[in-house]
N, C-alpha and C positions, 0 to 999 in steps of 0.2 A: 578799698577806701581806708581800712584800718592799717594796712601796710604802709600807706603813704603819708598819713597825717596823725597827729595827736588827737585824742577824742574831742577836744574843744575847738579844734582848728578848722573843721570842715563839716558840712551838712550835705546829705544826699536827699534830693527830691526824686520821687519815683511814683509810677503808677498814677491812676486817676487822670483827670483832665489837667494838662499843664497850666492852663489859665487860672486854675484854682490853687496852684502852689503858693504858699505864703513866703514870698521872697524877702519879707521883712525879718523873717526868722532865719538867720544865717551865721555861719562862722567866718573865718578868714578866707575860706575857699568854698565856693558853691558848685556842686555837681548835680546834674540832672540825669535821670535815666528814663527813657521813654521809647516808643516805637509808634509807627502809624502804617496802616495796611495799603497805602497807595503811594504813587510816585510824587506826590506833593502834600504839604501839610496845610491846615487852616491858617489863614493870614494872621489871626490873633496870636498864634503860637510863636511866630518868628521873633517878635520883640521880646517875649519872655525868655526864649532860649538864648538870645544874644546878651541878656543880662547875667547869664551864668558864666563861670570860669571854664567849665567843661560840660559837654553833653555826651552821655554814653548811649550808643545805639547798637543793636544786635547784628547788623550786617552792612556790607558795602552798598546794597540796594537802598537801605535807609539813608546812609550817608549822602548818596547822590541825590536822593529826593529832598533831603533837608537843605543841601547846598542850593539846589535849584529853587527852593522856596525862600532863599535869602538868609539862611543861618550862616554865620561866620565859619568858614571851613576849619580854621585853626582851633576852634573850640571842640571839634567833634572827635570822639574816640570810638573805635569799634570794640565792643565787649560782647562776645557771643553769648547766647543763652547757655546755661550750664545744666548738668544733670548729676545725680548722685550715683556714681559708678559702683558704690557698695550695694545698691539696690538694683540698678538697671545693668544687667550683664547677661551673657549668653549661657551661663552655667545654671540658671534657674531651671527648676523642673517644669515641664510643659504644662500649659493651661489646658485642662480637659474641655474639649469642645465636642458636643454631640454632632454626629454626621460630618466631622472634619475629615478631609482627605489627606493624602500624603504630602501634597503640595498646597500650601495655604497662603493666599493673599490676605493682607490685613488693611483695613481702612478705618479711620476714626471720623465719624460723621457729626457735624454740628450744624444741622439744617440741610435739608436735601438740596436746595438751590446753591447756597454758598459753598458747600463742600463738593459740589460737582458729582454727587452720588448718582444722579441720573445718567451722566456721561459714563461713569465707571460701570454701572450695571449694564448699560447698552453694550459697551465694549466687551465686557465679560461674557455675556450670553451670546454674542455674535462670534466670539473667538473660540469658545470651548463647547464641547458636546456634553450632554447629561451624563454619559458613561465615562468621561475622562476623570482621572484621579486628581482632581483639583477642586478647591473650594474658595469662596470669597467670604471672609469674616468681616462683618461691619459692626463696629462698636459705637453705640449711641450713648454717650455719657449722661445726657439729660434729655428728657422728653418735654422739657418746659421751654417755650420760646415766647417772644413778645405777643404773639397772637393767641397764646394759650397752650393747652396740652396737645402734644403731637403723638399720634399713633404711628410709629416708625414702620411696623410690620404692614399696616394698612397702606402707607405711602409706597412701600416697596412692592406690594401686591398690585397696586394701581399702576405703577410703572411697568411691571412685567406684563400684566394681562391686558390693560387698557391702552397704555401709550405705545408699548412695543408689540402688542398682539400675540403674546406667547402664553402657553399654558405652563404651570409650575412644573409639571412632569417632563416638560420639554426643554428645561434650562438646567445648566450645571448647578451644583450645590451652593446655596447662599445661606449663611447663618447670621442672624442678628443677635447681638448681645446688648441688652438695654439696661440703663441705670449706671450710677457711679461705680467706680472700681478703685480699690486702694492701690497704692504704689506697688506693693509686692505682686498682686494679681496682674496689674498692668505690665509689670516686668516679665512675668511668666507668659503673658499673652504675646508680647513682642518676641520673646525667645522661642516660642513654639510656632512662629510664623516665618515664612521664607521670603516674602517681599512686601514692603509697605507701599501702598498706592494712595495718592491724595491729589486728585485732579481738581483742586479748589478753584473757584472763580473769585473768591474774595478772602484770601489768606496769604499775606506776604510776610508774616512774622515768624514763620518756620517753627511753630510750636507743635 
């Protein structure tokens, strides 16, 4: 935005609920940035978006969904999510993980159901034996959800022993990392993993 316009010429609306954007506050050019996790957007959003000069979306998936919902195609621009390559790179020292094996899968969980963690755990314990040199690392950034505090370890134990009928000693290594993690530690965690897996049921934003 700064590269294209003088400071007083444009305003960027982003995050939050687009119907709450104050479109009365604007410069000569109005740009919105948003995303939505399904293939259509709420009806009330369409009119707001069509009042903008441009709307920035993170992917082609989003562009198609917004067009199908009535947003003017000429207003849409694809601006992918960015990351700081000074922090997130493969030269970071490995993140020390207890019981980690030589090949490590990594998954970030935000709710057992939405993240598809049950599907992932089932696939992992069916595919690998306990003695194979492979582990699944599950990072749970927050244990707080709308329904209250969530015990991720208890949820995982329920999946393995009750839902899938397996004993812990009979499944390959699974490690849970609970709690928030700073960018540097997250970068080290990525760098020390070999495959990122995320079979989400409700995540179309690629974060």
